[in-house]
C-alpha positions in Angstrom: 35.6 -31.7 54.8 39.0 -31.0 54.4 38.8 -29.8 50.2 35.0 -27.7 51.0 36.4 -24.5 51.6 36.0 -21.0 49.4 39.4 -21.2 48.3 39.2 -24.7 46.7 36.2 -23.9 45.5 37.3 -20.3 43.8 40.7 -22.5 42.5 38.0 -24.7 40.7 36.4 -21.6 39.6 39.8 -20.3 38.2 40.7 -23.9 35.9 37.0 -23.8 34.5 37.1 -23.0 30.5 34.3 -20.5 29.5 33.2 -20.6 25.6 34.2 -17.5 24.2 31.9 -15.8 21.7 32.7 -17.7 18.3 33.3 -21.4 20.1 29.6 -20.2 22.0 28.3 -19.4 18.2 29.4 -22.7 16.2 28.6 -24.6 18.6 24.5 -22.9 18.5 24.7 -23.4 14.7 25.6 -27.1 15.0 23.2 -27.5 17.7 20.5 -25.8 15.5 21.5 -27.8 12.3 20.8 -31.2 14.2 17.9 -30.7 15.5 16.7 -29.4 12.2 17.3 -32.7 10.7 15.6 -34.9 13.4 12.8 -32.7 12.7 13.1 -33.4 9.2 14.4 -36.8 10.0 11.4 -37.3 12.4 8.6 -35.5 9.9 9.2 -37.9 6.7 9.2 -41.0 8.8 5.8 -40.3 10.0 5.0 -39.0 6.4 6.0 -42.7 5.7 4.4 -44.4 7.5 1.2 -42.7 7.3 1.7 -43.8 3.2 1.9 -46.8 3.7 -1.0 -47.5 5.9 -2.5 -45.7 3.8 -1.7 -48.3 0.7 -2.6 -50.8 2.7 -5.7 -49.5 2.9 -5.6 -49.4 7.2 -6.9 -45.4 7.4 
C-alpha cells in the first residue's frame, strides 16, 4: 500500500481544520439548545398522549 506510510499520515493530519475556542463554544451551545428543545418536545408529546388517554378513560 503506497499511501499507507507515516509521512502520508502526517500530511493528512496537517490538513485537518481543528475548531478554535469560539467555534467549539458556539457548537456546544447549539447542541445543548437542540437537546433541550427535543427533551421539551417529547415531554409535551407524552403529556398530551397521557391527557388524551385519561380523557378517553384508558388510564
